[in-house]
C-alpha positions as CSV (number, residue, x, y, z in Angstrom):
1,M,31.8,-10.5,-16.1
2,T,30.5,-7.8,-15.1
3,D,32.6,-4.4,-16.4
4,K,34.1,-2.8,-13.0
5,K,32.4,0.5,-14.5
6,D,29.5,-0.7,-14.3
7,L,29.9,-1.4,-10.9
8,L,31.5,1.3,-9.3
9,K,28.5,3.5,-10.2
10,Y,26.6,1.8,-8.3
11,C,28.5,1.3,-4.7
12,N,30.0,4.3,-1.8
13,K,33.4,4.6,-2.2
14,A,35.4,2.4,0.8
15,Q,32.9,-0.3,-1.3
16,A,34.8,1.5,-4.9
17,K,37.5,0.7,-3.2
18,N,37.5,-2.9,-2.2
19,I,36.3,-3.5,-6.4
20,N,40.0,-1.4,-7.3
21,A,41.9,-3.5,-5.1
22,Y,39.5,-6.8,-6.8
23,Y,40.2,-5.7,-10.2
24,D,43.5,-4.6,-9.4
25,N,44.5,-8.0,-8.3
26,E,43.2,-9.9,-11.3
27,C,39.9,-10.5,-9.9
28,K,40.9,-12.6,-7.1
29,V,39.3,-12.5,-4.0
30,N,42.1,-12.9,-1.8
31,K,44.4,-11.2,-3.1
32,A,43.1,-8.2,-2.8
33,A,41.7,-8.7,0.5
34,K,45.4,-9.5,1.8
35,M,46.2,-5.6,-0.3
36,M,43.6,-3.5,1.9
37,G,44.4,-5.9,4.7
38,V,40.6,-6.3,4.9
39,N,38.3,-10.2,5.2
40,S,38.0,-12.4,1.8
41,S,33.8,-11.8,2.9
42,V,34.3,-7.6,2.5
43,I,35.3,-8.2,-0.8
44,S,32.9,-10.1,-1.5
45,R,29.4,-8.6,0.0
46,S,31.0,-5.4,-1.4
47,L,31.2,-7.1,-4.6
48,S,28.6,-8.7,-4.5
49,R,26.4,-5.2,-3.3
50,A,27.3,-3.2,-6.6
51,K,25.9,-6.6,-8.1
52,K,22.8,-6.5,-7.5
53,R,21.9,-2.7,-7.2
54,A,24.4,-3.0,-10.4
55,S,21.5,-5.3,-12.8
56,I,18.6,-3.6,-11.0
57,A,19.8,-0.8,-12.2
58,K,19.7,-2.9,-16.2
59,F,16.7,-4.1,-15.4
60,L,14.2,-1.0,-14.4
61,S,16.0,0.6,-18.1
62,G,14.6,-2.5,-20.2
63,T,18.2,-3.9,-19.8
64,P,17.7,-8.0,-19.7
65,V,19.5,-9.1,-16.8
66,K,19.2,-13.4,-15.3
67,A,16.3,-13.5,-13.6
68,S,18.4,-14.5,-10.0
69,K,19.5,-11.3,-9.9
70,V,17.1,-9.7,-10.9
71,S,15.1,-8.0,-6.8
72,K,12.0,-10.1,-5.4
73,G,10.6,-6.8,-5.3
74,L,8.6,-5.4,-3.3
75,K,6.3,-5.5,-0.4
76,I,2.8,-4.0,-0.4
77,L,-0.5,-4.4,1.8
78,V,-3.5,-3.2,0.2
79,I,-5.7,-1.7,3.4
80,P,-9.8,-1.7,1.4
81,D,-11.7,0.9,2.5
82,T,-12.2,0.6,6.7
83,Q,-15.9,2.3,6.3
84,V,-15.2,3.1,9.5
85,K,-19.3,4.8,11.8
86,Y,-19.4,5.4,15.6
87,G,-20.4,2.3,17.8
88,D,-18.9,-0.2,15.0
89,P,-16.7,-3.0,15.9
90,T,-13.6,-1.8,14.9
91,D,-10.6,-4.8,16.6
92,H,-9.7,-5.4,12.9
93,L,-8.1,-2.8,12.5
94,T,-6.0,-2.9,15.2
95,A,-5.9,-6.7,13.9
96,C,-4.4,-4.8,11.1
97,G,-1.7,-3.1,12.6
98,N,-0.8,-6.1,14.6
99,Y,0.0,-7.1,11.4
100,I,1.1,-5.1,10.3
101,V,4.2,-4.9,12.3
102,E,4.5,-8.4,12.3
103,K,5.1,-8.8,8.3
104,K,6.7,-5.6,7.8
105,P,5.3,-4.4,4.2
106,D,7.6,-2.6,2.4
107,V,4.8,-0.1,1.4
108,I,1.6,0.7,2.7
109,V,-1.8,1.7,0.8
110,H,-5.5,2.0,2.1
111,I,-6.9,2.4,-0.7
112,G,-10.0,5.3,0.7
113,D,-13.0,4.9,2.5
114,H,-11.5,4.9,6.1
115,W,-14.2,7.9,6.8
116,D,-18.0,6.7,5.9
117,M,-19.5,10.2,6.4
118,K,-22.5,9.3,7.2
119,A,-23.6,12.5,7.5
120,L,-23.3,13.7,4.4
121,S,-24.9,11.0,2.3
122,S,-26.9,12.3,-0.2
123,F,-28.4,9.0,-0.2
124,D,-30.0,9.2,2.9
125,T,-33.7,10.5,3.6
126,A,-34.0,13.0,6.5
127,K,-34.5,10.2,8.6
128,Q,-31.8,8.0,8.1
129,L,-29.5,11.1,9.0
130,E,-31.3,11.7,12.1
131,G,-28.8,12.8,14.9
132,K,-25.5,12.4,13.0
133,R,-23.3,14.5,13.0
134,V,-20.0,15.6,10.8
135,L,-18.1,16.3,14.1
136,I,-18.8,12.1,15.7
137,D,-17.7,11.0,12.4
138,L,-14.7,12.6,12.0
139,E,-13.7,12.0,15.6
140,A,-14.5,8.5,14.8
141,G,-12.2,8.2,11.6
142,Y,-9.6,9.9,14.1
143,V,-10.0,7.2,16.6
144,G,-10.1,4.4,13.9
145,M,-7.2,5.3,12.7
146,D,-5.4,5.4,15.8
147,L,-6.1,1.9,16.5
148,L,-4.5,0.6,13.1
149,M,-1.4,2.7,14.2
150,K,-0.7,2.6,17.6
151,P,1.2,-1.4,17.2
152,L,3.5,0.6,14.8
153,I,3.8,3.7,16.9
154,D,3.8,1.1,19.7
155,Y,6.8,-1.1,17.7
156,N,8.6,2.3,17.4
157,L,9.5,3.7,20.3
158,A,10.2,0.4,21.8
159,N,12.6,0.2,19.1
160,P,14.4,3.3,19.4
161,N,17.6,1.6,17.1
162,N,15.6,-0.3,14.9
163,Q,12.1,1.7,14.3
164,Y,10.1,0.5,11.1
165,H,8.9,3.1,9.1
166,P,7.4,1.9,5.1
167,R,5.7,4.4,2.8
168,L,2.4,5.4,3.6
169,E,0.0,6.0,0.7
170,F,-3.6,7.0,1.8
171,C,-6.1,7.7,-1.9
172,L,-8.6,9.5,-0.2
173,G,-12.6,7.9,-1.5
174,N,-15.7,9.5,-2.8
175,H,-16.6,8.6,1.5
176,E,-13.8,11.6,2.0
177,V,-14.9,13.6,-0.7
178,R,-18.2,13.9,0.9
179,L,-16.2,16.5,2.8
180,E,-14.9,19.0,0.0
181,R,-18.8,19.0,-1.3
182,Y,-20.2,19.3,2.1
183,I,-17.7,22.6,1.9
184,N,-18.7,23.9,-1.4
185,N,-22.4,23.6,-0.6
186,N,-22.0,26.0,2.1
187,P,-19.1,28.7,1.9
188,T,-19.9,30.0,5.0
189,L,-18.5,26.9,6.9
190,S,-15.3,27.9,4.1
191,G,-12.1,28.4,7.1
192,I,-14.3,25.7,10.5
193,L,-14.1,22.8,8.0
194,E,-11.5,21.8,5.5
195,Y,-10.8,19.2,2.9
196,P,-8.8,16.9,3.5
197,R,-6.8,19.4,6.3
198,D,-9.5,18.3,8.7
199,F,-8.7,14.3,7.7
200,R,-5.4,15.0,10.0
201,L,-3.8,12.0,8.0
202,E,0.0,13.4,7.8
203,S,0.1,13.6,11.8
204,W,-0.2,9.6,11.2
205,G,2.6,9.9,9.2
206,W,0.0,9.4,5.4
207,N,1.3,11.0,1.9
208,V,-2.4,11.8,1.0
209,N,-3.9,11.4,-2.7
210,E,-6.1,13.2,-3.6
211,F,-9.3,12.2,-5.4
212,K,-8.4,9.4,-8.0
213,K,-5.1,10.7,-8.6
214,V,-3.1,7.1,-9.7
215,V,-0.1,6.4,-7.4
216,N,2.7,4.2,-9.7
217,I,4.4,1.3,-7.5
218,G,6.5,-1.0,-9.2
219,G,4.2,-1.3,-11.9
220,F,0.9,-1.1,-10.2
221,A,-1.5,1.6,-11.2
222,F,-3.5,2.2,-7.3
223,A,-6.8,4.4,-7.0
224,H,-9.0,4.3,-5.1
225,Y,-10.9,3.3,-9.1
226,F,-10.8,3.7,-12.6
227,Y,-13.1,6.0,-14.5
228,N,-14.0,5.7,-18.3
229,P,-12.1,9.5,-18.9
230,M,-15.4,10.5,-20.5
231,S,-18.3,10.1,-18.6
232,G,-15.8,10.4,-15.2
233,R,-18.5,7.3,-14.1
234,P,-16.2,4.4,-13.2
235,Y,-15.7,1.0,-14.7
236,G,-18.0,-1.4,-14.1
237,G,-17.9,-5.0,-14.3
238,T,-15.6,-7.8,-13.5
239,A,-11.9,-7.3,-12.0
240,H,-10.8,-9.3,-15.9
241,T,-13.4,-6.4,-17.0
242,K,-11.6,-3.6,-15.9
243,L,-8.6,-4.6,-16.4
244,N,-9.0,-4.9,-20.3
245,K,-10.5,-1.5,-19.5
246,V,-7.6,0.1,-17.6
247,K,-4.5,-1.6,-19.5
248,C,-2.2,-1.9,-17.0
249,S,-2.1,-3.8,-13.6
250,F,-4.4,-2.0,-11.1
251,V,-5.2,-2.0,-7.4
252,M,-8.1,-0.3,-6.7
253,G,-11.3,-0.1,-3.6
254,H,-15.1,0.7,-4.0
255,Q,-16.7,-1.7,-4.9
256,Q,-17.5,-4.5,-1.6
257,G,-15.8,-8.0,-1.6
258,L,-13.3,-9.4,-3.6
259,D,-12.1,-9.6,-7.7
260,L,-8.7,-10.7,-8.6
261,A,-7.9,-10.9,-12.3
262,T,-4.6,-11.5,-14.4
263,T,-3.5,-11.9,-18.1
264,T,0.1,-12.3,-19.9
265,G,0.6,-9.8,-22.9
266,N,1.9,-9.9,-25.9
267,D,4.8,-8.3,-24.5
268,C,5.1,-12.0,-22.1
269,K,4.2,-9.9,-19.5
270,R,1.4,-10.2,-16.4
271,Y,-0.9,-7.5,-16.2
272,W,-3.0,-7.8,-12.5
273,G,-6.9,-6.4,-11.8
274,I,-7.2,-6.7,-7.9
275,T,-10.7,-5.0,-7.2
276,A,-10.4,-5.7,-2.6
277,G,-12.9,-3.0,-1.6
278,S,-14.2,-3.9,2.6
279,F,-12.6,-4.0,5.2
280,Y,-15.3,-3.5,8.0
281,Q,-17.1,-5.7,10.6
282,H,-20.7,-4.5,10.1
283,D,-23.4,-4.9,7.7
284,E,-24.6,-2.5,4.9
285,G,-28.0,-2.0,5.5
286,Y,-28.5,0.4,2.0
287,I,-27.3,-3.5,-0.1
288,G,-30.0,-4.9,2.0
289,P,-29.8,-8.5,3.4
290,Q,-29.0,-10.5,-0.1
291,A,-25.6,-8.3,-0.5
292,N,-23.5,-8.6,2.3
293,D,-22.2,-11.4,3.3
294,H,-19.2,-10.0,0.8
295,W,-15.8,-10.9,1.6
296,R,-13.8,-8.5,4.3
297,G,-10.4,-8.5,4.7
298,L,-7.3,-7.0,3.6
299,V,-5.1,-8.3,0.1
300,M,-0.7,-8.7,1.1
301,M,1.9,-8.0,-2.0
302,H,4.5,-10.1,-2.6
303,N,7.3,-9.4,-4.6
304,V,5.5,-6.8,-6.5
305,L,8.4,-5.6,-9.3
306,D,6.6,-4.1,-12.7
307,G,3.3,-5.1,-12.9
308,D,3.6,-8.2,-11.5
309,C,3.2,-10.2,-7.8
310,A,2.5,-12.6,-5.4
311,P,-1.4,-11.6,-3.7
312,C,-1.7,-13.1,-0.6
313,I,-6.3,-12.5,0.6
314,I,-6.3,-12.8,4.6
315,N,-9.1,-13.1,5.2
316,I,-11.0,-10.5,8.0
317,D,-12.1,-13.3,10.3
318,W,-8.5,-14.8,10.1
319,L,-7.2,-11.9,11.1
320,L,-9.0,-11.7,14.4
321,D,-8.3,-14.7,15.4
322,N,-4.5,-14.8,14.8
323,Y,-3.7,-10.4,14.9
324,S,-6.3,-9.0,17.7
325,N,-4.5,-8.4,21.2
326,E,-6.2,-11.2,22.5
327,A,-4.8,-13.3,20.1
328,I,-1.0,-12.9,20.6
329,G,-1.4,-11.6,24.8
330,A,-1.0,-7.7,24.2
């Protein structure tokens, strides 16, 4: 039997009265309900909620509990690199917003590189940069983010008494950092352009995480990419290779396509390495015709807890077929 003191730590005043009545009446629900003048279901509900919270607290503190009493964990949607550019198709962003409203993940992590910032590419020639403009790149990203967030905003406006506000985490990527590098190299622009303020991410409700910063959620490390701390260079190779180097469950973007790895350690815990770096419809000219057939889509992580999860892969074509405005009749 769960100790009364343990339960009272994890309930409000009303629930505490019900739990005290339960223990004062020989742990009989019906007797406690009669004493409190309430339905027996009220006593049972107070006990159930307090026991659930106590079991989760014990699990997080490392105290073993029965699996049936452990929380199923978080539902986290990962949005890989969107790399929005002027003139490229963006209806997949609306489809993503529609999917979010239906599935209602607890947390949404945009892994970075929402803005492509083509005008600031250090890899393109002067000819390739002809006609490119920083303000056009910024505006393209604004429009893309509006499309992504509009279904959520519309849902909350239509449901004032049942609003949905997930935790929003944005990991700045190397494409966003192009703006910082440009400002640093052209200090006369300071005050005219500002990084990362000019991405306006807070206006959509995103918590902004600096480039390469690790965001820890549910035992997973999220970042745009992970790197060798001695050289600063991104880890290469497969997801399994990265998992051996990062040494914890992780999710990253940056690298086109999808690559997953999982392993079980000697501590009897399962670890995951998830690399998902492409959520866009356009082809990338710099990687050539042999490399543009890479996977594009979203990753929904179910039951995220203590570095384990049940990943669900959402291909972009399926998303468009089922969640575009045309598909849902919006």
